[in-house]
N, C-alpha and C positions, 0 to 999 in steps of 0.2 A: 573568522577571527579567533585566534587563540588567546586565552586568558588564564591567569592564575589568580585565585581568590584568597585574600588574607583571612585568617581565622576571625578577626574582629568583624569582618563583613558577614561571614557565615552566622555568627552569633547574633548580630544585629538583625539579620534576615529572619531568623526563627523566633526571636524573642521580642523584637520591636517593629518589624515590618518595613515599610517604606521602600526606598530605592534598592536597598540591599535585597529585599525579598523578590523584587522584580528580576534581579539578576539570577538569583538562586532558582527561581521558577523557570527562567529561560533555559538554564542548564538542565534542570530536571526534565523539561519537555523536549530536549534535544535541539533547541533553537540557538544555543550558544555553546561553543566548545571550550571546556575548562580542563586544565591539567593540574595534577598534584603528584607529589611523591607519597610513598606509604607513610613517611614521617609526618607529612602535612595532614593526611587523612586521620592519622591517630591523634594528632593535636585537635583537629575538629571534634572528634568523638569525645576526647577527654574533657574538653571545655564545655561541650554540650551536656555531657553527663553531670558535670558540676552545676551548670545552670538549671538543669532539670530537677536536681535535688531541691533547689530553692522554689521551684514552681512545679509541684507534684502532679498537677493535672495534665501535663504534657505527655504525649505518647512516647514510649521508649524507642521506637524505630524512626524517630523524627528525621534523621539525616538520610535514611535509605534512598528515597527517590532522587536526591541530589547526588550522593556518593556513587550510586549505581551508574550514573552517566558521566562520571569523571574519567578522564584518561590518565591512568597511572603510569608514571615514568620513573626511571632511576637517574639521578644526577651523577654525571661523571665526577670523579674526585677533583680533577683540575678545575672544573667549573665551580663546584662547591667551595673549593679553597679560595677561588678568586673573590667570593662574596662573604666569606666567613660565616657569620650567623644568618645571613640573608637567604634563608631556605626558599623563600617565595621568589626572590629575584633569580637565584640560581636555577630553580625549576623553570622559570620563564625563559631564561637564557638557553637552557638545555633544549627546549622544544621550539624555540624561535617565537615565543609568544609576544604579542604586541603590548599587552597591558597586564599589570598586576593591579587588581582592584583592592584598594585599601581605604582607610578612613582618614588618611593624611592628604594634604594638598598635593596637586599634581607636581611631579618632578620627572626628570629624565635621567636615566643611567645608561651607560653604553658599555658594550663589551665586544671587542674585535669587530668594530664597525656596525654591529647590530644594536639597535636601540630598544630598550625596554622602558616603557613609560609607566609611572605609577599614577593611577587615576582614581578619583573618588567615585563611589557608586552612582551618585547623581549624574556625574559627567558621562559615565558609560551608558546609563539609561538614555540620556539625551542624544548621545552619539548614535546609538542603535535604535532609537525611537521605540524603546520597550514599553512606552506608555500606551501605544496603539492597541 
């Protein structure tokens, strides 16, 4: 299953744990396939650095096991244009991902017959039985 992970979920994983951490660990361990653009990875890093400044005891390479297992893609301009600022949705559409993991309620978006669903971290953990 292909997924794209919103920055809010990455931050929640590293700084608060819970379901978001289960997903990030599954990606880091190669149990779950996650995609991102370079822009998305840079956003992960920038927000993580900002959070680390507030919590100085965290290690500087916090994201490395996670980002090392991401599949980096480039979004075609026509796909990016179709979603405007929706970089996570356009990335998902580019790779045919099933879900964008976000902290919002489940919703469905469609593009050219392919469906991209937005799912909260808890829902994805239950779907994949990541609690096992």
